[in-house]
C-alpha distance (Angstrom), angle and dihedral (degrees) to the residues before:
residue distance angle dihedral
M1 . . .
R2 3.81 . .
D3 3.82 89.8 .
L4 3.82 92.1 56.2
L5 3.80 101.6 50.5
P6 3.83 134.9 63.6
P7 3.81 121.4 -104.4
E8 3.80 94.7 -102.2
V9 3.81 88.1 66.7
A10 3.82 115.4 77.5
V11 3.80 116.7 -145.8
A12 3.81 131.9 -163.7
V13 3.80 125.1 -175.1
A14 3.81 119.7 -159.1
G15 3.78 120.0 -104.3
P16 3.82 125.9 -160.1
L17 3.82 95.2 -83.8
D18 3.80 96.4 46.6
W19 3.81 94.5 75.7
T20 3.80 90.1 68.0
G21 3.81 98.3 31.7
R22 3.78 129.0 131.3
L23 3.80 122.2 -72.1
L24 3.78 125.0 -156.1
A25 3.79 119.3 -119.3
E26 3.80 94.2 -103.6
E27 3.79 90.5 51.3
L28 3.79 92.7 49.3
A29 3.79 89.0 53.0
C30 3.81 90.5 54.1
L31 3.78 93.0 47.6
G32 3.79 95.0 51.6
E33 3.78 129.6 -153.1
R34 3.80 95.9 -90.1
A35 3.81 97.7 58.5
V36 3.79 112.6 130.4
E37 3.80 117.5 -117.9
S38 3.81 95.9 -103.4
R39 3.80 91.4 50.8
R40 3.81 90.9 47.2
R41 3.81 92.5 51.1
D42 3.81 94.1 47.7
F43 3.80 92.8 46.1
T44 3.80 92.1 47.4
A45 3.80 95.8 48.3
G46 3.79 90.4 48.1
R47 3.81 93.5 52.6
V48 3.80 94.0 44.0
C49 3.81 89.6 51.5
A50 3.80 91.2 45.5
R51 3.79 92.2 56.0
R52 3.80 91.1 46.4
A53 3.80 90.3 51.9
M54 3.80 90.7 49.8
A55 3.79 90.2 48.7
T56 3.80 88.7 56.2
L57 3.81 86.6 58.9
G58 3.79 89.5 53.2
L59 3.79 93.3 -106.8
P60 3.83 124.2 140.8
P61 3.82 121.5 -113.4
A62 3.79 111.6 -78.1
P63 3.80 133.8 166.2
V64 3.78 121.7 -98.2
S65 3.77 102.4 -153.5
A66 3.80 127.5 -178.2
A67 3.79 137.6 -117.7
D68 3.80 132.9 164.0
R69 3.83 90.2 6.3
A70 3.80 91.8 -59.7
P71 3.82 135.4 100.3
V72 3.81 116.7 -101.0
W73 3.80 109.9 -144.2
P74 3.81 127.5 -157.7
S75 3.80 118.5 -91.9
G76 3.78 111.8 -77.5
V77 3.81 93.9 25.1
V78 3.79 132.3 97.3
G79 3.75 120.0 -169.2
T80 3.76 150.7 146.5
I81 3.81 138.6 -142.4
T82 3.78 129.9 -156.6
H83 3.77 134.3 -180.0
T84 3.75 137.4 175.3
Q85 3.79 132.4 162.5
G86 3.81 106.7 -40.2
Y87 3.81 95.4 -10.8
C88 3.79 134.2 87.8
A89 3.79 132.5 163.5
A90 3.79 139.4 168.3
A91 3.79 132.6 -160.9
A92 3.79 130.1 -164.8
A93 3.79 137.8 -178.3
R94 3.77 137.6 173.7
S95 3.80 112.2 -93.6
S96 3.80 87.8 -133.9
E97 3.82 88.1 67.1
V98 3.82 105.8 31.0
R99 3.79 130.8 33.0
A100 3.82 95.3 -154.6
V101 3.78 140.8 -19.2
G102 3.77 129.0 -156.9
M103 3.78 135.5 -179.9
D104 3.78 138.7 168.4
A105 3.79 138.9 -170.6
E106 3.80 124.7 -158.8
Q107 3.77 136.6 171.9
H108 3.81 110.8 -94.5
K109 3.78 101.1 -119.8
D110 3.77 140.9 120.9
L111 3.79 116.4 -83.4
S112 3.78 122.4 -134.5
P113 3.82 118.8 -107.1
G114 3.82 88.8 -111.0
V115 3.79 93.1 55.8
R116 3.79 91.0 45.7
R117 3.79 90.3 54.8
L118 3.80 89.5 53.3
I119 3.80 97.4 49.7
C120 3.81 106.1 29.7
L121 3.77 127.8 77.3
P122 3.83 115.2 -148.3
E123 3.80 90.1 -106.9
E124 3.79 89.6 53.2
D125 3.79 93.0 49.9
A126 3.79 89.2 54.4
H127 3.80 91.2 46.6
L128 3.82 94.2 50.0
A129 3.80 91.5 49.2
G130 3.80 89.2 63.9
L131 3.81 96.8 51.5
P132 3.84 123.4 100.9
V133 3.78 117.6 -80.6
G134 3.79 122.3 -113.5
T135 3.80 98.4 61.5
S136 3.79 128.0 82.9
W137 3.79 94.7 -124.7
P138 3.80 93.2 -180.0
A139 3.83 87.3 60.2
V140 3.82 89.5 51.2
L141 3.80 89.8 48.4
F142 3.80 91.5 49.2
S143 3.80 91.7 50.6
A144 3.80 92.0 46.2
K145 3.79 90.9 53.5
E146 3.79 91.1 49.5
T147 3.80 88.5 53.4
I148 3.80 91.4 47.7
Y149 3.79 91.5 53.2
K150 3.80 91.0 49.2
V151 3.79 88.4 55.5
W152 3.80 93.7 45.4
H153 3.81 101.4 46.1
P154 3.83 101.1 59.3
V155 3.81 90.6 48.9
V156 3.80 100.6 41.3
G157 3.81 103.1 23.8
T158 3.81 94.9 -134.8
W159 3.79 133.4 94.3
L160 3.79 127.3 -116.4
D161 3.78 127.3 -138.3
F162 3.79 118.7 -130.5
T163 3.79 89.2 -105.8
D164 3.82 92.8 54.6
A165 3.82 93.5 79.0
L166 3.79 125.6 55.8
V167 3.81 108.1 -153.3
E168 3.78 130.0 -161.8
I169 3.81 120.4 -169.8
D170 3.80 125.8 -151.8
P171 3.83 104.3 -158.8
D172 3.81 94.6 -172.6
A173 3.81 95.6 52.3
G174 3.80 94.9 36.7
T175 3.80 90.6 -127.4
F176 3.78 139.2 121.0
S177 3.79 133.4 -159.6
A178 3.78 127.9 -160.1
R179 3.78 133.8 -165.8
I180 3.79 114.9 -154.2
A181 3.81 115.5 -135.0
P182 3.83 108.1 -94.8
A183 3.82 91.1 -131.8
R184 3.81 90.8 59.8
V185 3.79 92.3 46.3
D186 3.81 91.8 49.6
A187 3.82 91.4 48.4
A188 3.82 94.6 48.6
P189 3.82 111.9 126.1
V190 3.82 92.4 -140.6
G191 3.76 134.9 63.7
N192 3.80 121.6 -100.3
P193 3.82 98.9 12.3
P194 3.81 115.1 -173.2
R195 3.79 112.8 -89.1
A196 3.80 94.2 -175.7
V197 3.80 137.0 21.3
H198 3.80 125.5 -158.4
G199 3.78 123.0 -164.9
R200 3.77 148.0 153.5
F201 3.79 134.4 -115.3
V202 3.77 140.9 -168.2
V203 3.80 132.6 -171.3
T204 3.78 113.4 -153.0
G205 3.78 140.9 127.9
G206 3.79 92.4 21.8
L207 3.81 91.9 -58.6
V208 3.76 136.8 106.4
R209 3.80 110.5 -146.6
T210 3.80 124.6 -172.9
A211 3.79 132.4 176.6
A212 3.78 139.4 174.0
V213 3.80 139.2 179.7
L214 3.77 126.1 -150.5
P215 3.81 107.9 -147.6
L216 3.77 123.5 -140.3
P217 3.82 113.8 -86.8
C-alpha cells in the first residue's frame, strides 16, 4: 500500500509473524474469546500492523479497538485496516494532517453476475465495459467502493450502500474518482461531508489494492 498513499500516511504490511502477534488488553476484549481462528488471525495482524504504522509516526503503542464493525483509533490518529486471504495492511496518519484515510485489498478474480448487480450502477456497468481487457474491473470497482466507505464512515458516522457512490476508473493513471449521492451528502449528520473521493489502485500479485486520502477541509 505504500505506493498508493502520500508520505504523511504511514503504512505497515503484515509479515509471517504478525498474524499471531501480541494484542493489548483492550483489543483482546473487543475480539472476544469465541472468535474463530481466521477472525483472530486477521484481527491480530491488523492491530500489530496498526501499532507499527503509528510507531512510524513517532507515536507510542496504543490499542486500536473496534466498534460498529470499524477500527477505533487513538485520539489524534486516523487510520484504516484491510485484510484478505494471506494479506493484511494498516495505515495511519495524524488527524492534524489528514481528515481520513481508507484502503482495501481484494483477490483479483471475476465477480459473479449477482455480485455485480449488487455493487454496480448502470452507468458503472457501461463504463467498465469500455475498459481494457485482462483486468477484473468489477473487482477493482468493488475494492474502490470499500475504500470510499472507509473514508466516509469515520468522518460522517454512517454507512454507505454500494449504490451511494458513482465510481469512474482511469486505467492508464491507476486512479479512481467517486461522486457521493447528493441525497446521502445532504442527509449527513455532520458539517462538510465529503462529496467526492479520489484514490489510486494497483492490480498485482493476484491482488487488487485501492487507497484514498481525504484531505483536511
